[in-house]
C-alpha positions in Angstrom: -108.6 -51.6 -20.4 -106.7 -51.7 -17.2 -103.4 -53.6 -17.0 -103.9 -56.5 -14.5 -101.6 -56.0 -11.6 -99.7 -59.1 -10.8 -98.2 -60.1 -7.6 -96.5 -61.4 -3.9 -93.0 -62.4 -3.2 -95.6 -61.0 -5.3 -94.5 -60.2 -8.8 -96.3 -57.5 -10.6 -96.1 -57.1 -14.4 -94.1 -54.0 -14.7 -94.1 -51.5 -17.6 -90.4 -50.6 -17.2 -89.2 -50.2 -20.8 -85.9 -51.5 -22.0 -83.1 -49.5 -20.4 -82.1 -47.9 -23.7 -85.6 -46.5 -24.0 -87.3 -43.8 -21.9 -89.1 -45.2 -18.8 -92.9 -44.5 -18.8 -94.9 -46.0 -16.0 -98.6 -46.4 -16.6 -100.8 -44.8 -13.9 -103.9 -46.5 -12.6 -107.1 -45.5 -14.2 -109.4 -43.0 -12.4 -112.5 -44.8 -13.4 -113.9 -47.9 -14.9 -115.3 -48.1 -18.4 -119.1 -47.9 -18.8 -120.5 -51.4 -19.1 -122.0 -52.5 -22.4 -125.8 -51.8 -22.8 -128.4 -52.9 -25.3 -128.6 -51.0 -28.6 -124.9 -50.1 -28.6 -124.5 -51.2 -32.2 -126.4 -50.5 -35.4 -128.7 -53.1 -36.9 -126.5 -53.1 -40.1 -123.5 -54.2 -38.0 -125.4 -57.2 -36.7 -126.3 -58.2 -40.2 -122.6 -58.0 -41.3 -121.1 -61.4 -40.7 -117.6 -60.1 -39.8 -118.8 -57.4 -37.5 -121.5 -59.7 -35.9 -118.8 -62.3 -35.0 -116.7 -59.6 -33.2 -119.7 -58.2 -31.4 -120.9 -61.7 -30.4 -117.4 -62.5 -29.0 -117.6 -59.3 -26.9 -120.9 -60.4 -25.3 -119.5 -63.8 -24.2 -117.1 -64.5 -21.4 -114.5 -67.0 -22.9 -111.9 -68.6 -20.7 -109.0 -66.3 -19.9 -106.3 -66.8 -22.6 -103.2 -68.4 -21.2 -99.6 -68.6 -22.3 -98.0 -72.0 -22.7 -96.2 -71.5 -19.4 -99.4 -70.8 -17.6 -101.1 -73.8 -19.2 -98.4 -76.2 -18.1 -98.4 -74.8 -14.5 -102.2 -75.2 -14.4 -101.7 -78.9 -15.2 -99.3 -79.4 -12.3 -101.0 -77.3 -9.7 -102.8 -78.9 -6.8 -105.8 -77.6 -4.9 -106.9 -74.8 -7.2 -110.3 -73.3 -6.6 -113.0 -74.4 -9.1 -112.7 -72.6 -12.4 -109.5 -71.0 -11.3 -107.3 -70.0 -14.3 -103.7 -69.5 -13.2 -101.8 -66.5 -14.4 -98.5 -64.8 -14.1 -97.9 -63.7 -10.5 -100.0 -66.5 -8.9 -98.7 -68.7 -6.2 -99.5 -72.4 -6.7 -99.0 -75.7 -4.9 -96.8 -77.4 -7.5 -96.4 -81.2 -8.0 -93.8 -81.4 -10.8 -93.7 -84.3 -13.1 -90.1 -85.0 -12.2 -87.5 -83.6 -9.8 -83.8 -84.2 -10.4 -80.9 -83.8 -7.9 -77.2 -84.4 -8.6 -74.2 -84.3 -6.3 -76.2 -82.3 -3.9 -78.5 -85.3 -3.4 -76.8 -86.1 -0.1 -77.3 -82.7 1.4 -80.9 -82.9 0.3 -81.2 -86.3 1.9 -79.8 -85.0 5.1 -82.4 -82.2 5.1 -85.1 -84.8 4.1 -84.2 -87.0 7.1 -83.8 -84.1 9.5 -87.5 -83.1 9.0 -88.6 -86.6 10.0 -89.1 -88.1 6.5 -88.2 -91.7 6.0 -89.8 -92.6 2.6 -89.9 -90.7 -0.7 -93.5 -89.9 -1.4 -93.5 -90.8 -5.1 -90.4 -92.7 -6.2 -91.3 -92.3 -9.9 -91.1 -88.6 -9.5 -87.5 -88.5 -8.4 -84.3 -88.8 -10.5 -80.8 -88.8 -9.0 -77.6 -88.4 -11.0 -73.9 -88.0 -10.1 -72.3 -85.5 -12.5 -70.5 -82.6 -10.9 -67.3 -83.7 -9.2 -66.8 -87.0 -11.0 -63.1 -86.7 -11.4 -62.6 -86.3 -7.6 -61.4 -89.7 -6.3 -60.9 -88.5 -2.7 -62.3 -90.8 0.0 -64.7 -88.1 1.2 -66.2 -87.6 -2.3 -66.4 -91.4 -3.0 -68.1 -91.9 0.3 -70.7 -89.2 -0.5 -71.3 -90.9 -3.9 -71.8 -94.2 -2.2 -74.2 -92.7 0.3 -76.3 -91.2 -2.5 -76.3 -94.4 -4.5 -77.3 -96.5 -1.4 -80.0 -94.0 -0.5 -81.4 -94.0 -4.1 -81.5 -97.8 -4.2 -83.1 -98.0 -0.8 -85.8 -95.6 -1.9 -86.3 -97.2 -5.3 -85.7 -94.1 -7.3 -84.1 -93.9 -10.7 -80.3 -93.4 -10.3 -77.5 -92.7 -12.8 -73.9 -93.2 -11.6 -70.8 -91.1 -12.1 -69.7 -91.1 -15.7 -73.1 -91.8 -17.1 -73.7 -88.2 -18.0 -74.7 -84.8 -16.9 -78.1 -84.8 -15.1 -79.8 -82.3 -17.5 -78.8 -84.3 -20.5 -80.0 -87.5 -18.9 -83.4 -85.8 -18.1 -83.8 -85.0 -21.8 -82.4 -88.2 -23.5 -84.2 -90.5 -21.1 -87.5 -88.8 -21.5 -88.0 -87.4 -18.0 -88.3 -83.9 -19.5 -91.4 -84.5 -21.6 -93.2 -81.9 -23.7 -96.1 -80.2 -21.9 -94.9 -81.3 -18.5 -93.0 -79.4 -15.7 -89.7 -80.7 -14.3 -87.5 -79.1 -11.6 -84.0 -79.7 -10.5 -81.7 -78.5 -7.8 -79.5 -76.8 -10.4 -79.8 -73.5 -12.2 -79.6 -75.0 -15.7 -82.9 -76.8 -15.4 -84.1 -74.2 -18.0 -82.6 -76.6 -20.6 -85.7 -78.8 -20.5 -87.6 -76.0 -22.3 -85.7 -77.0 -25.5 -88.1 -80.0 -25.7 -91.2 -78.1 -24.7 -90.9 -79.1 -21.0 -91.2 -76.2 -18.5 -88.0 -76.6 -16.5 -86.9 -74.4 -13.5 -84.5 -74.6 -10.6 -85.4 -75.2 -7.0 -83.3 -75.0 -3.8 -82.5 -77.9 -1.5 -85.4 -77.3 0.9 -87.8 -77.4 -2.1 -86.2 -80.7 -3.3 -86.6 -82.2 0.2 -90.2 -81.1 0.3 -90.9 -82.8 -3.0 -89.2 -85.9 -1.9 -91.3 -86.0 1.3 -94.7 -84.8 0.0 -94.5 -84.8 -3.8 -95.0 -81.0 -3.9 -93.7 -77.6 -3.1 -94.8 -74.0 -4.0 -94.0 -71.8 -7.0 -94.9 -68.4 -8.1 -95.5 -67.9 -11.8 -93.0 -65.3 -13.0 -93.7 -62.5 -15.5 -93.6 -64.1 -18.9 -91.7 -62.6 -21.9 -92.4 -63.6 -25.5 -89.3 -63.7 -27.7 -90.1 -63.9 -31.4 -87.6 -65.2 -33.9 -87.8 -64.0 -37.5 -85.9 -65.1 -40.6 -83.8 -68.2 -41.0 -80.6 -69.1 -39.2 -77.8 -68.7 -41.8 -75.3 -71.4 -42.6 -72.4 -71.3 -40.2 -74.5 -69.8 -37.4 -75.6 -72.0 -34.5 -78.0 -72.0 -31.6 -75.0 -71.0 -29.4 -74.6 -67.9 -31.5 -78.2 -67.1 -31.0 -78.1 -67.2 -27.2 -74.7 -65.6 -26.9 -76.1 -62.7 -29.0 -79.3 -62.5 -26.9 -77.2 -62.3 -23.7 -74.9 -59.7 -25.1 -77.3 -57.5 -27.1 -80.2 -57.6 -24.5 -77.8 -57.1 -21.7 -79.7 -54.7 -19.4 -81.7 -57.4 -17.4 -84.6 -57.2 -19.8 -85.7 -60.7 -19.0 -84.3 -60.9 -15.4 -86.5 -63.4 -13.4 -88.9 -63.8 -16.3 -90.2 -67.0 -17.9 -89.4 -66.9 -21.6 -91.4 -68.4 -24.4 -89.7 -68.6 -27.8 -91.8 -68.4 -30.9 -91.7 -67.7 -34.6 -93.1 -68.8 -38.0 -93.1 -72.5 -38.8 -90.4 -71.8 -41.4 -88.2 -69.9 -38.9 -88.6 -72.5 -36.2 -87.6 -75.3 -38.7 -84.2 -73.7 -38.9 -83.6 -74.3 -35.2 -82.9 -78.0 -34.5 -83.8 -79.5 -31.1 -80.1 -79.5 -30.2 -79.9 -75.8 -31.0 -83.0 -75.3 -28.9 -81.5 -77.1 -25.9 -78.5 -74.9 -26.1 -80.6 -71.7 -26.2 -82.9 -72.9 -23.4 -79.9 -73.9 -21.3 -78.3 -70.5 -21.4 -81.5 -68.5 -20.8 -80.2 -69.0 -17.2 -77.3 -66.8 -18.0 -79.7 -64.3 -19.7 -81.3 -64.0 -16.3 -84.5 -65.9 -16.9 -86.1 -68.6 -14.8 -87.4 -70.7 -17.7 -86.8 -70.8 -21.5 -89.6 -72.7 -23.3 -89.8 -73.7 -27.0 -93.0 -74.7 -28.7 -94.3 -78.2 -29.1 -94.1 -78.3 -32.9 -93.2 -80.5 -35.9 -89.4 -80.1 -35.4 -89.8 -81.5 -31.9 -92.2 -84.2 -33.1 -89.6 -85.5 -35.6 -86.9 -85.6 -32.9 -89.2 -87.5 -30.6 -90.3 -90.0 -33.3 -86.6 -90.8 -33.8 -86.1 -91.2 -30.0 -89.1 -93.5 -29.8 -87.8 -95.7 -32.6 -84.3 -95.7 -31.1 -85.7 -96.7 -27.7 -87.6 -99.6 -29.2 -84.8 -101.0 -31.4 -81.5 -100.1 -29.8 -82.0 -100.3 -26.0 -78.8 -100.9 -24.1 -79.5 -102.0 -20.6 -76.1 -100.8 -19.4 -76.8 -97.2 -20.6 -80.6 -96.8 -20.6 -83.0 -97.0 -17.7 -85.4 -100.0 -17.9 -88.4 -97.7 -18.1 -87.0 -95.5 -20.9 -88.9 -97.5 -23.7 -92.0 -96.8 -21.7 -91.4 -93.1 -21.8 -90.5 -92.9 -25.5 -93.4 -94.7 -27.4 -95.1 -93.8 -30.6 -98.5 -94.3 -28.9 -97.6 -91.7 -26.3 -96.5 -89.3 -29.1 -99.7 -89.9 -31.0 -101.6 -88.6 -27.9 -99.2 -85.7 -27.4 -99.5 -84.4 -31.0 -103.2 -85.1 -31.4 -103.7 -81.9 -29.6 -100.4 -80.3 -28.7 -100.4 -77.6 -26.0 -99.8 -74.0 -27.3 -100.3 -70.5 -26.1 -103.8 -69.1 -26.6 -104.5 -66.3 -29.0 -104.8 -63.2 -26.9 -102.5 -64.4 -24.1 -100.8 -61.6 -22.3 -97.1 -61.3 -21.9 -95.2 -58.9 -19.6 -92.6 -58.2 -22.4 -92.2 -58.7 -26.1 -88.8 -58.9 -27.8 -87.7 -60.0 -31.2 -84.5 -61.1 -33.0 -84.1 -61.6 -36.8 -82.0 -64.8 -37.1 -81.0 -64.1 -40.6 -79.0 -61.1 -39.5 -76.9 -63.0 -37.1 -73.3 -64.0 -37.5 -71.1 -66.2 -35.3 -70.7 -64.5 -31.9 -68.2 -64.9 -29.0 -69.0 -64.1 -25.4 -66.5 -62.5 -23.1 -64.0 -62.2 -21.7 -65.4 -63.1 -18.3 -69.0 -62.0 -18.9 -72.0 -63.3 -20.9 -73.1 -59.7 -21.2 -70.3 -58.9 -23.5 -70.9 -60.4 -27.0 -68.7 -59.6 -30.0 -69.0 -60.8 -33.6 -66.4 -63.5 -34.2 -65.0 -61.5 -37.1 -64.0 -58.6 -34.8 -62.2 -60.9 -32.3 -60.5 -62.9 -34.9 -58.8 -59.8 -36.2 -57.3 -59.1 -32.8 -55.0 -62.2 -32.8 -56.1 -63.3 -29.3 -54.0 -66.3 -28.3 -55.7 -69.1 -26.5 -54.1 -71.6 -24.0 -57.0 -73.9 -23.4 -60.1 -74.9 -25.3 -63.0 -76.8 -24.0 -65.8 -78.8 -25.6 -67.6 -79.8 -22.5 -70.9 -79.3 -20.6 -74.6 -79.9 -21.0 -74.8 -76.8 -23.2 -72.9 -78.0 -26.3 -71.5 -81.5 -25.9 -74.1 -83.6 -27.7 -73.2 -85.8 -30.6 -74.1 -83.1 -33.1 -71.8 -80.7 -31.3 -69.0 -83.2 -31.3 -69.5 -83.8 -35.0 -69.4 -80.0 -35.7 -66.1 -79.7 -33.9 -64.7 -82.8 -35.5 -65.6 -81.5 -38.9 -63.2 -78.6 -38.4 -60.3 -81.2 -38.1 -61.6 -83.4 -40.9 -61.9 -80.5 -43.3 -58.4 -79.4 -42.4 -57.2 -83.0 -43.1 -58.3 -82.7 -46.7 -55.7 -80.0 -47.1 -53.1 -82.1 -45.2 -52.9 -85.2 -47.3 -55.8 -86.8 -45.5 -54.1 -86.6 -42.1 -55.8 -85.0 -39.1 -53.7 -82.0 -38.2 -52.6 -81.5 -34.6 -53.9 -78.6 -32.5 -51.6 -75.6 -32.2 -48.5 -75.7 -30.0 -49.1 -74.6 -26.4 -52.8 -75.3 -26.6 -54.6 -77.9 -24.5 -58.0 -79.1 -25.9 -60.4 -80.9 -23.5 -63.4 -82.8 -24.6 -66.2 -84.4 -22.6 -69.5 -85.6 -23.9 -72.8 -84.5 -22.3 -73.5 -88.2 -21.7 -72.1 -91.6 -22.4 -74.7 -92.4 -25.2 -73.7 -89.1 -26.9 -70.0 -90.1 -26.7 -70.7 -93.5 -28.1 -72.6 -91.9 -31.0 -69.6 -89.7 -31.7 -67.3 -92.7 -31.5 -69.4 -94.6 -34.0 -69.3 -91.6 -36.4 -65.5 -91.3 -36.0 -65.8 -87.8 -34.6 -64.4 -88.7 -31.2 -61.4 -90.3 -32.6 -60.8 -87.4 -35.0 -60.5 -85.0 -32.1 -58.2 -87.5 -30.2 -56.0 -87.7 -33.2 -55.8 -83.9 -33.2 -54.5 -84.0 -29.6 -57.7 -83.5 -27.6 -57.6 -84.8 -24.0 -60.8 -86.8 -23.1 -62.6 -86.3 -19.8 -65.5 -88.3 -18.4 -69.1 -87.4 -19.3 -69.6 -84.9 -16.5 -69.6 -81.2 -15.6 -65.9 -81.0 -14.8 -64.1 -77.8 -15.9 -67.4 -76.0 -16.7 -67.8 -75.6 -13.0 -64.2 -75.4 -12.1 -63.7 -79.0 -11.0 -61.2 -81.6 -12.0 -58.4 -81.4 -14.7 -57.7 -78.7 -17.2 -58.7 -75.5 -15.2 -57.4 -72.1 -16.3 -54.2 -70.9 -14.7 -53.4 -67.3 -13.9 -52.8 -65.3 -17.0 -54.2 -67.9 -19.4 -56.9 -67.5 -22.0 -59.6 -70.1 -22.5 -62.4 -70.6 -25.0 -65.2 -72.9 -24.2 -68.5 -74.3 -25.6 -70.0 -74.2 -22.0 -72.5 -71.8 -20.5 -70.7 -69.6 -18.0 -67.5 -67.5 -18.2 -67.6 -65.2 -15.2 -64.3 -64.5 -13.5 -63.0 -67.6 -11.7 -65.7 -69.9 -12.9 -63.3 -72.2 -14.8 -60.2 -71.7 -12.7 -58.1 -68.7 -11.8 -59.7 -65.3 -11.3 -56.7 -63.9 -13.2 -57.5 -65.8 -16.4 -59.8 -64.8 -19.2 -62.6 -67.0 -20.4 -64.6 -66.8 -23.7 -67.7 -68.7 -24.8 -68.4 -69.8 -28.4 -69.9 -72.6 -30.5 -68.2 -76.0 -30.8 -66.8 -75.3 -34.2 -65.3 -72.0 -33.1 -63.8 -73.7 -30.1 -62.3 -76.4 -32.4 -61.0 -73.8 -34.9 -59.4 -71.8 -32.1 -57.7 -74.9 -30.7 -56.4 -75.7 -34.2 -55.1 -72.2 -35.0 -54.0 -71.2 -31.4 -56.1 -68.1 -31.4 -59.7 -67.1 -31.4 -60.9 -67.9 -34.9 -63.7 -69.7 -36.9 -63.9 -72.4 -39.5 -64.9 -70.0 -42.2 -68.3 -71.5 -42.8 -70.2 -68.2 -42.5 -70.4 -65.7 -45.3 -71.9 -62.3 -44.5 -74.9 -61.5 -46.8 -74.5 -58.8 -49.3 -76.1 -55.6 -48.1 -76.0 -56.7 -44.4 -76.6 -53.7 -42.1 -76.4 -55.2 -38.7 -78.4 -57.4 -36.3 -82.1 -56.6 -36.3 -83.6 -56.9 -32.8 -85.7 -54.9 -30.3 -89.1 -54.7 -28.6 -92.2 -56.1 -30.1 -92.5 -59.0 -32.5 -90.3 -57.5 -35.3 -93.1 -57.6 -38.0 -93.5 -54.5 -40.0 -97.0 -53.0 -39.8 -97.3 -53.1 -43.6 -96.5 -56.8 -43.6 -98.8 -57.7 -40.7 -101.9 -59.8 -41.3 -104.3 -59.7 -38.4 -107.9 -60.7 -37.9 -110.8 -58.3 -37.4 -110.9 -59.2 -33.7 -107.2 -58.5 -33.3 -107.6 -55.2 -35.1 -110.5 -54.2 -32.8 -108.4 -55.2 -29.7 -105.5 -53.1 -31.0 -107.8 -50.0 -31.5 -109.2 -50.4 -28.0 -105.7 -50.7 -26.5 -104.6 -47.5 -28.3 -107.7 -45.6 -27.1 -107.0 -46.9 -23.6 -103.4 -45.7 -23.7 -104.6 -42.2 -24.9 -107.0 -42.0 -22.0 -104.3 -43.2 -19.5 -101.8 -40.6 -20.8 -104.5 -37.9 -20.6 -105.2 -38.8 -17.0 -101.5 -38.6 -16.2 -101.2 -35.2 -17.9 -104.3 -33.8 -16.1 -103.7 -35.2 -12.6 -100.0 -36.0 -12.4 -99.8 -37.3 -8.8 -100.4 -40.9 -7.8 -104.0 -41.8 -7.9 -106.0 -44.6 -6.3 -107.1 -47.5 -8.5 -110.9 -47.5 -8.7 -111.5 -49.5 -11.8 -110.5 -53.0 -10.7 -112.7 -54.5 -8.0 -111.1 -56.3 -5.1 -111.5 -60.0 -5.1 -111.5 -61.4 -1.6 -109.4 -64.4 -0.6 -109.6 -66.6 2.5 -107.1 -65.9 5.3 -106.1 -68.8 7.4 -106.5 -68.6 11.2 -103.3 -67.3 12.6 -102.2 -65.5 9.5 -102.3 -61.7 9.7 -105.0 -60.0 7.6 -103.0 -56.8 7.5 -99.3 -56.1 7.6 -98.3 -52.5 8.3 -95.3 -50.5 9.2 -93.1 -47.5 8.4 -91.0 -47.8 5.3 -87.3 -47.9 5.7 -85.7 -47.5 2.3 -82.5 -49.1 1.1 -82.0 -47.4 -2.2 -80.0 -49.7 -4.3 -80.5 -52.3 -7.0 -78.8 -55.7 -7.0 -78.2 -55.9 -3.3 -76.8 -59.4 -3.0 -77.3 -62.1 -0.4 -73.8 -61.3 0.8 -74.9 -57.7 1.3 -77.9 -59.0 3.4 -75.9 -61.5 5.4 -72.1 -61.9 5.4 -70.7 -65.1 3.8 -68.2 -65.5 6.6 -71.1 -66.2 9.0 -73.1 -68.5 6.7 -71.7 -71.8 8.0 -71.3 -70.8 11.7 -73.9 -72.7 13.6 -73.5 -70.8 16.9 -74.6 -67.3 15.7 -77.2 -66.0 18.1 -80.4 -64.4 17.0 -79.2 -61.1 18.4 -75.9 -61.3 16.5 -77.7 -62.3 13.4 -79.9 -59.2 13.7 -76.8 -57.0 14.0 -75.3 -58.6 11.0 -78.4 -58.1 8.9 -77.6 -55.8 5.9 -74.2 -54.9 7.5 -72.2 -55.5 4.3 -74.6 -53.2 2.4 -74.7 -50.5 5.1 -73.1 -50.8 8.6 -75.6 -48.2 9.8 -78.7 -50.3 9.0 -78.7 -51.9 12.4 -79.1 -48.6 14.1 -81.5 -47.0 11.6 -84.0 -49.9 11.1 -86.4 -50.8 13.9 -88.5 -53.8 14.7 -91.8 -53.7 12.8 -90.4 -51.6 9.9 -91.2 -52.6 6.3 -87.9 -52.9 4.4 -88.1 -51.6 0.8 -85.3 -52.0 -1.6 -84.7 -51.6 -5.4 -84.7 -54.2 -8.1 -83.2 -57.7 -8.0 -82.9 -57.7 -4.2 -81.2 -60.8 -3.0 -79.3 -61.8 -6.1 -76.3 -64.0 -5.8 -75.8 -67.3 -4.1 -78.3 -69.3 -2.0 -78.1 -68.7 1.7 -81.2 -69.1 3.9 -79.8 -66.7 6.5 -80.4 -63.8 4.1 -84.1 -64.3 4.9 -83.8 -65.4 8.6 -81.5 -62.4 9.4 -84.2 -60.0 8.3 -86.7 -61.9 10.5 -84.1 -61.8 13.4 -84.2 -58.0 13.0 -88.0 -58.3 13.6 -88.8 -56.9 10.2 -92.0 -58.8 9.1 -91.7 -58.3 5.3 -89.6 -57.0 2.5 -90.9 -55.0 -0.5 -88.8 -54.6 -3.7 -89.0 -53.6 -7.3 -88.1 -57.3 -7.9 -86.4 -60.1 -6.1 -83.6 -62.5 -7.0 -85.3 -65.9 -7.6 -83.3 -67.8 -5.0 -83.9 -65.2 -2.3 -87.6 -65.3 -3.1 -87.7 -69.0 -2.6 -85.6 -69.0 0.5 -87.9 -66.2 2.0 -91.1 -68.1 1.7 -89.3 -71.3 2.8 -88.3 -69.5 6.0 -91.6 -67.6 6.6 -90.5 -64.1 5.5 -93.2 -62.4 3.6 -92.4 -60.2 0.5 -94.2 -58.3 -2.2 -92.9 -56.7 -5.4 -94.2 -53.2 -6.0 -92.1 -51.5 -8.7 -94.2 -48.3 -8.5 -93.4 -47.8 -4.9 -89.6 -47.9 -5.6 -90.2 -45.4 -8.4 -92.1 -43.1 -6.1 -89.5 -43.3 -3.3 -86.8 -42.5 -5.8 -88.8 -39.6 -7.2 -89.1 -38.1 -3.7 -85.7 -39.0 -2.1 -83.1 -39.8 -4.8 -81.5 -38.5 -7.9 -82.4 -40.6 -11.0 -78.8 -41.2 -12.2 -77.1 -44.4 -11.0 -73.5 -45.7 -11.0 -72.0 -49.0 -10.0 -71.0 -49.4 -6.4 -67.8 -51.4 -6.3 -68.2 -52.7 -2.7 -69.8 -55.9 -3.8 -67.6 -56.8 -6.7 -65.2 -59.1 -4.9 -67.4 -61.5 -3.0 -65.7 -64.6 -1.7 -68.2 -67.4 -1.3 -67.7 -70.0 1.5 -66.3 -73.2 0.1 -69.4 -75.0 1.5 -71.5 -73.1 -1.0 -70.3 -75.6 -3.7 -73.3 -77.7 -2.5 -75.7 -74.8 -3.0 -77.8 -74.1 -6.0 -75.3 -73.1 -8.7 -75.8 -69.4 -9.5 -73.8 -66.6 -11.2 -72.2 -63.8 -9.1 -74.4 -60.9 -8.3 -74.6 -57.9 -10.7 -72.8 -54.7 -9.7 -74.7 -53.0 -6.9 -76.3 -49.8 -8.2 -76.8 -46.8 -5.9 -78.2 -43.4 -7.0 -75.3 -41.0 -7.6 -76.5 -38.3 -5.3 -77.7 -40.7 -2.6 -75.9 -40.1 0.7 -78.0 -42.3 3.0 -77.9 -46.0 2.1 -80.7 -46.6 4.6 -83.4 -44.0 5.1 -86.4 -43.7 7.4 -89.1 -42.2 5.2 -92.0 -41.5 7.4 -94.2 -43.3 4.8 -96.6 -46.0 5.9 -97.1 -49.3 4.1 -100.2 -51.4 4.6 -100.8 -54.8 2.9 -104.4 -55.9 3.0 -103.9 -59.7 2.5 -107.6 -60.5 2.1 -108.1 -57.9 -0.6 -104.7 -58.4 -2.2 -104.0 -54.7 -2.1 -101.3 -52.5 -0.8 -101.8 -48.9 0.4 -99.2 -46.3 0.7 -99.4 -43.1 2.8 -96.6 -40.8 1.6 -95.8 -39.2 4.9 -98.0 -37.0 7.1 -100.2 -35.0 4.8 -98.9 -36.6 1.7 -100.6 -38.5 -1.1 -102.3 -41.8 -0.4 -102.6 -44.4 -3.1 -103.2 -48.1 -3.4 -102.4 -50.8 -5.8 -103.7 -54.3 -6.5 -101.1 -57.1 -6.0 -101.2 -60.8 -6.5 -103.1 -63.1 -4.3 -101.4 -64.9 -1.4 -103.4 -68.2 -1.5 -104.0 -70.4 1.6 -101.3 -72.9 0.6 -98.5 -70.2 0.9 -100.2 -68.7 3.9 -100.0 -72.1 5.6 -96.2 -72.4 4.9 -95.6 -69.0 6.4 -98.0 -69.5 9.3 -96.2 -72.8 10.2 -92.9 -71.1 10.3 -91.5 -72.1 6.9 -91.4 -75.0 4.4 -89.5 -77.4 6.6 -92.0 -77.1 9.5 -94.9 -77.4 7.0 -93.4 -80.6 5.7 -93.0 -82.0 9.2 -96.7 -81.2 9.8 -97.7 -83.0 6.7 -95.6 -86.0 7.6 -97.1 -86.1 11.1 -100.7 -85.9 9.8 -100.0 -88.4 7.1 -101.0 -86.0 4.3 
């Protein structure tokens, strides 16, 4: 059974194992399996009910099994061919259920108006919030806020003013992020919606403007990873500990640019409350994923039933949108749970990981990196003094989080004659609720006041210090511990400060003691031998119960692997795929049927957008096309301009275009007259900006592997040249993104940019690439994902903005 090759900025499911395991790339099959013929089974097998059921299933052609992610995307895709079943790697025209923008609503509005749009296509689809720079009372910021509010009212869209709450929390608590739907936002923590079974992902400004103007944009379904939880979450361990551990223990980009689906037994999932799920989904962004989706199950149903009752009984017109009771209704929930969406049996995933929750303890992230996770017990023994503590952000500032933190002080009061103790001398403790309703709930419970009595300093319900805005930022030399989601250097203040991440109760305990510490609620189980995690689903073979059909599929898969390995041993060199027939797609007039050129190889992983186009030029409007071409890849390799030629195909390593959003990273490559980029994988923001600016791209991990086998040494080491990237101040309006990973260049590589003499051909109609490995060298081809007409049209028109203009002019 052949692996299905995936895709364009085509992603292809890739068999790269986890970095701590040996890499083994599957080679294409030399031949296709013989089709089934009559009399392939014994008569006795047909008479056996179990065997007959299996054989009967093999003779039918059931619908292609889909993951939950694929099912949701299928629901919100427009213009699909009849009987088309979307899968990972496919491009789709996407009309999301909702689209949220925050403080960047005004830049989006300017882009919206610049392309000739005057009226939002579907006002019910759009949500606007003000949440980032709420503490900024300068005239320029207040003017921007007024402009956003006036624009929202004029267009008739749902609007939430400054101080009402963080946009992502509003999307969840007001029912915009609804189970089984897809919602997007111009912010990287849109993943949070997955905590309530809503597929949430980030878009860039141009996408948001396109959705405002036409109700739709494009999306490519990422490779999908299945993360299985086993065991039960112990007392004293939280959802924050789960995601901090995942980020730190799976720290080699295992899920980079993947969609994640979390799963587990009913008993296991019952130990994860919805608020825990929201925290985990929120920080899948830091783990490197594009989405983080939890199942639509009984835990979620209980939470939604409560919300529906609350919406009906306790509606506050000052806090709640008028239409909120329409979104949270028991009748709507009856429909949802009559047949809840779930992944199909047999659905294929690009990667399988597992974590045993029962083996977890409280964890702390940092300093200054989510990829460093340490058990609290170890850090507590190091007597690490803290200067500032933060209970803020959409990650961990809901009423339950505020209650957990307040409990630390209330418990301490029992040993202090009933009086709430003050936080440690020299410590500043900042608190901000995720939304005003969450703050009011904490006030009613007495939790808010308990923390104020302890010396906490309240801030408005907004992002604030989480993104380095407003009061309470870290000063040089200070140490901070926060319940927020990011702690990279300089994120919450000075680059000379140290920032840690932890659960609300650990943050509160640290503020109380003056050093990193916990409340003592966790007790390590007797016989504990470490955290259990790894590849697969974590179920021991002797404990596994599978159906006969699953057993047969497993045997076939094992046989297929044996044949594949034998082919590799016998033939070694790259071979041409002959087993998978080419499906033909339509190619629009004006779109090239073939793209071909010589490969110029930039052999490095994690080449950032700053390496592609310097930040110092990003906001200069007078840069000529010629100067842009000269600047292309200059920060990566100053010799690129002289080595690369017009018409070349640029091939780079993995995670090409990571870092901040800048459209010039794509347009500079086009200015160099390079028609397309090929990489092992692309940074998500770069991939979106590429299509939006008419730069074609395809992911072919095997090609990168072959180039490295022929031209490079396998060992890699960090290249320090991109570690200190200073972003332009204007990028504060861009899609929020973490700093790029360290650039990785093969140790023995002397040429950063190399002409290879290899030829690359992309047959668009057949969705296949062909590689000629130099004159007289091997020739091989590989199936890639289809580039459907909707994306062809965007590229052919010169990018998304020009496509939107065309749609407006034709009244589509």
